[in-house]
Backbone as CSV, one residue per row, in Angstrom:
resi,resn,N_x,N_y,N_z,CA_x,CA_y,CA_z,C_x,C_y,C_z
1,UNK,1.080,-1.336,0.230,0.035,-0.102,-0.100,0.939,1.155,0.142
2,UNK,0.436,2.042,-0.409,1.194,3.581,-0.374,1.052,4.361,0.842
3,UNK,1.926,4.969,1.127,1.945,5.209,2.261,1.325,7.165,1.849
4,UNK,1.065,7.945,3.090,0.604,9.159,2.664,1.812,10.216,1.758
5,UNK,1.464,10.397,1.075,2.654,11.668,0.589,3.588,11.131,-0.200
6,UNK,3.380,9.262,-0.612,4.260,8.915,-1.432,3.818,8.544,-2.798
7,UNK,5.055,9.263,-3.474,4.448,8.943,-4.758,5.203,7.822,-5.316
8,UNK,3.662,7.337,-6.853,3.776,5.783,-6.750,4.125,6.142,-8.746
9,UNK,4.527,5.902,-9.429,4.638,5.624,-11.068,4.351,4.658,-11.463
10,UNK,3.871,4.413,-12.819,3.850,2.986,-13.337,3.434,3.918,-14.838
11,UNK,3.838,2.718,-15.937,2.887,2.803,-17.294,2.031,2.411,-17.351
12,UNK,1.351,1.800,-16.408,0.167,1.242,-16.241,-1.338,2.180,-16.244
13,UNK,-1.694,1.646,-16.743,-3.073,2.612,-17.251,-3.859,1.912,-16.921
14,UNK,-5.126,2.161,-16.090,-6.217,1.078,-15.695,-7.561,1.757,-16.904
15,UNK,-8.275,1.569,-17.865,-9.038,2.116,-18.426,-10.994,0.991,-18.521
16,UNK,-11.248,1.375,-17.947,-12.730,1.107,-17.955,-13.021,0.235,-19.035
17,UNK,-13.151,1.446,-20.000,-13.951,0.778,-21.233,-12.698,-0.017,-22.600
18,UNK,-11.624,-0.372,-21.578,-10.558,-1.488,-22.875,-10.606,-2.736,-22.254
19,UNK,-11.111,-4.058,-24.086,-11.215,-4.789,-23.974,-10.953,-5.641,-23.426
20,UNK,-9.329,-5.519,-23.227,-8.149,-6.459,-22.696,-7.713,-6.246,-22.266
21,UNK,-7.074,-6.314,-21.093,-5.873,-5.540,-19.937,-4.826,-7.135,-19.842
22,UNK,-3.927,-6.033,-20.082,-2.817,-7.550,-20.488,-2.316,-7.466,-19.531
23,UNK,-2.367,-8.444,-18.030,-1.421,-8.347,-17.047,0.076,-8.467,-16.808
24,UNK,0.579,-9.094,-17.799,1.916,-8.986,-18.515,2.332,-7.221,-17.862
25,UNK,1.596,-6.717,-18.636,1.882,-5.261,-18.454,2.350,-4.277,-16.602
26,UNK,1.121,-5.740,-15.761,0.955,-5.097,-14.644,2.247,-5.905,-13.669
27,UNK,2.545,-7.054,-13.767,3.370,-7.924,-13.376,4.383,-8.987,-13.930
28,UNK,5.230,-9.104,-13.094,6.082,-9.824,-14.043,5.826,-11.013,-14.364
29,UNK,6.095,-11.630,-15.279,6.011,-12.942,-15.374,6.227,-14.013,-14.345
30,UNK,7.349,-13.844,-13.754,8.322,-15.187,-12.413,6.934,-14.521,-11.406
31,UNK,5.417,-14.264,-11.357,4.262,-14.753,-10.476,3.809,-15.900,-10.921
32,UNK,3.977,-16.063,-12.227,2.974,-16.767,-13.203,3.990,-17.891,-13.937
33,UNK,4.622,-18.572,-13.461,6.054,-19.297,-14.378,5.358,-20.277,-15.530
34,UNK,3.762,-21.042,-15.055,2.687,-22.176,-15.287,1.838,-21.858,-16.687
35,UNK,1.762,-20.079,-16.394,0.739,-19.732,-17.088,1.246,-18.322,-17.953
36,UNK,0.174,-18.696,-18.783,1.002,-16.963,-19.744,-0.101,-16.114,-19.267
37,UNK,0.136,-14.686,-18.678,-0.325,-13.942,-17.963,-1.306,-13.445,-18.924
38,UNK,-1.279,-13.428,-20.207,-1.833,-12.467,-21.269,-3.273,-13.608,-21.684
39,UNK,-3.078,-14.351,-21.263,-4.211,-15.504,-21.293,-5.188,-15.429,-20.469
40,UNK,-4.623,-15.248,-19.128,-5.511,-14.348,-18.202,-6.712,-13.349,-18.309
41,UNK,-7.737,-13.631,-17.840,-8.986,-12.316,-17.273,-8.806,-11.737,-16.569
42,UNK,-8.900,-10.789,-16.085,-8.006,-9.937,-14.812,-9.492,-10.236,-14.113
43,UNK,-10.574,-10.206,-14.818,-11.794,-10.361,-13.694,-11.844,-11.799,-13.628
44,UNK,-11.744,-12.102,-14.049,-12.536,-13.987,-13.613,-11.675,-14.613,-13.293
45,UNK,-10.329,-14.403,-13.454,-9.071,-14.836,-12.095,-8.736,-13.990,-11.673
46,UNK,-9.465,-13.176,-11.054,-9.177,-12.218,-9.861,-8.320,-12.886,-8.222
47,UNK,-8.874,-14.009,-8.466,-8.462,-14.983,-7.353,-7.123,-15.626,-7.492
48,UNK,-6.763,-15.782,-8.218,-5.501,-16.576,-9.061,-4.370,-15.934,-9.130
49,UNK,-4.779,-14.660,-9.382,-4.023,-12.976,-9.606,-3.155,-12.241,-8.240
50,UNK,-4.954,-12.650,-7.438,-4.274,-11.562,-6.338,-3.248,-12.460,-5.474
51,UNK,-3.752,-14.123,-5.362,-3.045,-15.140,-4.428,-1.478,-14.811,-5.167
52,UNK,-0.981,-14.953,-6.284,0.161,-14.862,-6.955,0.904,-13.846,-6.565
53,UNK,0.193,-12.387,-6.745,1.008,-11.430,-6.137,1.371,-10.984,-5.077
54,UNK,0.144,-11.576,-3.931,0.807,-11.655,-2.415,1.537,-12.551,-2.197
55,UNK,2.238,-14.169,-3.113,2.970,-15.069,-2.577,4.059,-14.522,-3.171
56,UNK,4.190,-14.054,-4.151,5.349,-13.954,-5.173,5.732,-12.943,-5.793
57,UNK,4.903,-11.377,-5.776,4.912,-10.306,-6.223,6.029,-9.264,-5.608
58,UNK,6.862,-9.928,-4.339,7.777,-8.468,-4.037,9.152,-7.662,-4.756
59,UNK,8.753,-7.356,-6.085,9.466,-6.664,-6.878,8.668,-6.056,-7.467
60,UNK,9.067,-5.421,-8.511,8.690,-4.839,-9.395,7.198,-3.815,-9.491
61,UNK,7.032,-3.340,-8.368,6.201,-2.869,-8.054,4.761,-3.669,-8.530
62,UNK,4.568,-5.029,-7.933,3.551,-6.101,-8.147,2.401,-5.540,-6.839
63,UNK,2.930,-4.792,-6.276,1.344,-5.243,-4.939,0.930,-3.688,-5.408
64,UNK,1.763,-2.679,-5.641,1.349,-1.382,-5.914,0.449,-1.445,-7.377
65,UNK,0.917,-2.404,-8.668,0.083,-2.375,-9.543,-1.409,-3.163,-8.936
66,UNK,-0.831,-3.891,-8.537,-2.143,-4.865,-7.600,-3.225,-3.966,-7.305
67,UNK,-2.860,-3.150,-6.049,-3.724,-2.108,-5.748,-4.448,-0.904,-6.921
68,UNK,-3.207,-0.589,-7.856,-3.870,0.044,-8.983,-5.113,-0.449,-10.082
69,UNK,-4.594,-1.654,-9.805,-5.810,-2.863,-11.066,-7.027,-3.037,-10.580
70,UNK,-6.626,-3.082,-9.175,-8.089,-4.375,-8.582,-8.906,-3.098,-7.782
71,UNK,-8.378,-1.671,-7.633,-8.891,-0.530,-6.470,-9.927,0.327,-6.904
């Protein structure tokens, strides 16, 4: 989570009208070694994505991107 007055920069943008969100733009492929992140639906596979980021996403702003994507 971001602390108050802490800046967060990312190239990821959430657009609710977008047809397909590429999860590899948000998270490194290393958190999902057996599944192609871009074949997942970020809405339908929310349980998988969140659990992987919480377990393995301790780098590359993965937790911040999780908050950006799902908040």
